[in-house]
C-alpha positions as protocol buffer text, in pm:
chain_id: "A"
residue {
  index: 1
  type: MET
  ca { x: -9861 y: 148 z: 168 }
}
residue {
  index: 2
  type: ARG
  ca { x: -9514 y: 299 z: 197 }
}
residue {
  index: 3
  type: GLU
  ca { x: -9437 y: 86 z: 503 }
}
residue {
  index: 4
  type: LEU
  ca { x: -9536 y: -229 z: 315 }
}
residue {
  index: 5
  type: ARG
  ca { x: -9318 y: -134 z: 18 }
}
residue {
  index: 6
  type: ASN
  ca { x: -9023 y: -60 z: 249 }
}
residue {
  index: 7
  type: ALA
  ca { x: -9071 y: -387 z: 437 }
}
residue {
  index: 8
  type: ILE
  ca { x: -9069 y: -584 z: 112 }
}
residue {
  index: 9
  type: GLN
  ca { x: -8764 y: -400 z: -20 }
}
residue {
  index: 10
  type: ARG
  ca { x: -8572 y: -460 z: 303 }
}
residue {
  index: 11
  type: THR
  ca { x: -8673 y: -824 z: 307 }
}
residue {
  index: 12
  type: VAL
  ca { x: -8549 y: -874 z: -49 }
}
residue {
  index: 13
  type: VAL
  ca { x: -8216 y: -713 z: 40 }
}
residue {
  index: 14
  type: MET
  ca { x: -8174 y: -908 z: 365 }
}
residue {
  index: 15
  type: ALA
  ca { x: -8308 y: -1245 z: 241 }
}
residue {
  index: 16
  type: LYS
  ca { x: -8069 y: -1539 z: 271 }
}
residue {
  index: 17
  type: SER
  ca { x: -8205 y: -1716 z: -36 }
}
residue {
  index: 18
  type: GLY
  ca { x: -8373 y: -1629 z: -364 }
}
residue {
  index: 19
  type: GLU
  ca { x: -8716 y: -1726 z: -231 }
}
residue {
  index: 20
  type: LEU
  ca { x: -8891 y: -1524 z: 41 }
}
residue {
  index: 21
  type: THR
  ca { x: -9055 y: -1710 z: 328 }
}
residue {
  index: 22
  type: GLY
  ca { x: -9251 y: -1606 z: 634 }
}
residue {
  index: 23
  type: HIS
  ca { x: -8929 y: -1622 z: 836 }
}
residue {
  index: 24
  type: ASP
  ca { x: -8781 y: -1344 z: 620 }
}
residue {
  index: 25
  type: PHE
  ca { x: -9056 y: -1114 z: 749 }
}
residue {
  index: 26
  type: SER
  ca { x: -9009 y: -1207 z: 1116 }
}
residue {
  index: 27
  type: PHE
  ca { x: -8872 y: -859 z: 1190 }
}
residue {
  index: 28
  type: LEU
  ca { x: -9229 y: -728 z: 1158 }
}
residue {
  index: 29
  type: CYS
  ca { x: -9349 y: -935 z: 1455 }
}
residue {
  index: 30
  type: GLN
  ca { x: -9387 y: -779 z: 1797 }
}
residue {
  index: 31
  type: ALA
  ca { x: -9117 y: -855 z: 2052 }
}
residue {
  index: 32
  type: ALA
  ca { x: -9182 y: -1178 z: 2242 }
}
residue {
  index: 33
  type: THR
  ca { x: -9346 y: -1173 z: 2580 }
}
residue {
  index: 34
  type: PRO
  ca { x: -9113 y: -1116 z: 2877 }
}
residue {
  index: 35
  type: GLY
  ca { x: -8924 y: -1420 z: 2992 }
}
residue {
  index: 36
  type: THR
  ca { x: -8896 y: -1596 z: 2657 }
}
residue {
  index: 37
  type: ASP
  ca { x: -8564 y: -1681 z: 2496 }
}
residue {
  index: 38
  type: THR
  ca { x: -8643 y: -1487 z: 2177 }
}
residue {
  index: 39
  type: GLU
  ca { x: -8688 y: -1152 z: 2350 }
}
residue {
  index: 40
  type: LYS
  ca { x: -8442 y: -881 z: 2250 }
}
residue {
  index: 41
  type: PRO
  ca { x: -8249 y: -726 z: 2539 }
}
residue {
  index: 42
  type: SER
  ca { x: -8375 y: -377 z: 2461 }
}
residue {
  index: 43
  type: GLY
  ca { x: -8735 y: -487 z: 2407 }
}
residue {
  index: 44
  type: LEU
  ca { x: -8718 y: -382 z: 2041 }
}
residue {
  index: 45
  type: SER
  ca { x: -8764 y: -614 z: 1746 }
}
residue {
  index: 46
  type: ARG
  ca { x: -8473 y: -670 z: 1512 }
}
residue {
  index: 47
  type: TRP
  ca { x: -8644 y: -437 z: 1263 }
}
residue {
  index: 48
  type: ASP
  ca { x: -8677 y: -160 z: 1525 }
}
residue {
  index: 49
  type: GLN
  ca { x: -8317 y: -202 z: 1636 }
}
residue {
  index: 50
  type: THR
  ca { x: -8197 y: -175 z: 1277 }
}
residue {
  index: 51
  type: GLU
  ca { x: -8416 y: 128 z: 1208 }
}
residue {
  index: 52
  type: ARG
  ca { x: -8297 y: 301 z: 1527 }
}
residue {
  index: 53
  type: THR
  ca { x: -7934 y: 236 z: 1434 }
}
residue {
  index: 54
  type: ASN
  ca { x: -7991 y: 371 z: 1082 }
}
residue {
  index: 55
  type: ILE
  ca { x: -8153 y: 687 z: 1216 }
}
residue {
  index: 56
  type: LEU
  ca { x: -7872 y: 746 z: 1466 }
}
residue {
  index: 57
  type: GLY
  ca { x: -7610 y: 690 z: 1197 }
}
residue {
  index: 58
  type: GLU
  ca { x: -7773 y: 928 z: 952 }
}
residue {
  index: 59
  type: LEU
  ca { x: -7823 y: 1191 z: 1224 }
}
residue {
  index: 60
  type: ALA
  ca { x: -7452 y: 1171 z: 1298 }
}
residue {
  index: 61
  type: ARG
  ca { x: -7363 y: 1198 z: 927 }
}
residue {
  index: 62
  type: GLN
  ca { x: -7587 y: 1502 z: 894 }
}
residue {
  index: 63
  type: LEU
  ca { x: -7442 y: 1658 z: 1211 }
}
residue {
  index: 64
  type: GLY
  ca { x: -7782 y: 1652 z: 1381 }
}
residue {
  index: 65
  type: ASN
  ca { x: -7970 y: 1826 z: 1099 }
}
residue {
  index: 66
  type: LYS
  ca { x: -8310 y: 1659 z: 1111 }
}
residue {
  index: 67
  type: THR
  ca { x: -8435 y: 1801 z: 780 }
}
residue {
  index: 68
  type: LYS
  ca { x: -8138 y: 1657 z: 589 }
}
residue {
  index: 69
  type: THR
  ca { x: -8161 y: 1332 z: 787 }
}
residue {
  index: 70
  type: ALA
  ca { x: -8527 y: 1284 z: 690 }
}
residue {
  index: 71
  type: ARG
  ca { x: -8447 y: 1363 z: 327 }
}
residue {
  index: 72
  type: GLU
  ca { x: -8161 y: 1110 z: 316 }
}
residue {
  index: 73
  type: LEU
  ca { x: -8376 y: 843 z: 482 }
}
residue {
  index: 74
  type: GLY
  ca { x: -8655 y: 910 z: 232 }
}
residue {
  index: 75
  type: ILE
  ca { x: -8914 y: 991 z: 496 }
}
residue {
  index: 76
  type: ALA
  ca { x: -9111 y: 1300 z: 592 }
}
residue {
  index: 77
  type: LYS
  ca { x: -8967 y: 1517 z: 867 }
}
residue {
  index: 78
  type: SER
  ca { x: -9280 y: 1452 z: 1075 }
}
residue {
  index: 79
  type: THR
  ca { x: -9219 y: 1077 z: 1040 }
}
residue {
  index: 80
  type: LEU
  ca { x: -8862 y: 1125 z: 1158 }
}
residue {
  index: 81
  type: PHE
  ca { x: -8986 y: 1309 z: 1466 }
}
residue {
  index: 82
  type: GLU
  ca { x: -9229 y: 1024 z: 1540 }
}
residue {
  index: 83
  type: LYS
  ca { x: -8947 y: 772 z: 1514 }
}
residue {
  index: 84
  type: LEU
  ca { x: -8716 y: 981 z: 1732 }
}
residue {
  index: 85
  type: LYS
  ca { x: -8986 y: 981 z: 1998 }
}
residue {
  index: 86
  type: LYS
  ca { x: -9058 y: 609 z: 1952 }
}
residue {
  index: 87
  type: TYR
  ca { x: -8691 y: 513 z: 1997 }
}
residue {
  index: 88
  type: GLY
  ca { x: -8620 y: 765 z: 2271 }
}
residue {
  index: 89
  type: ILE
  ca { x: -8360 y: 949 z: 2065 }
}
residue {
  index: 90
  type: ARG
  ca { x: -8341 y: 1283 z: 2240 }
}
residue {
  index: 91
  type: THR
  ca { x: -7996 y: 1414 z: 2314 }
}
residue {
  index: 92
  type: ALA
  ca { x: -7864 y: 1767 z: 2328 }
}
residue {
  index: 93
  type: GLU
  ca { x: -7639 y: 1679 z: 2034 }
}
residue {
  index: 94
  type: PHE
  ca { x: -7941 y: 1617 z: 1805 }
}
residue {
  index: 95
  type: ASP
  ca { x: -8193 y: 1865 z: 1951 }
}
residue {
  index: 96
  type: ARG
  ca { x: -8180 y: 2139 z: 1692 }
}
């Protein structure tokens, strides 16, 4: 339920018009199959790329403190660890 609420909130913020359409939720779709023009270079959807960037930015602001990072992102610390694993964020700088 939280993921749905977050997706809707992000869509409202990022929407280009006052009316939401299916295209506004396209970030939720899986990356395209290999070889198509719509595939992202990293293999991540636009949503995943944005989320990864936000996590990295907040980790940097919190000087690698994962507890504070999770709190600022509004997610559980366990969820942050899942996302760190998902996005391959594992550097000595943030491994505390």
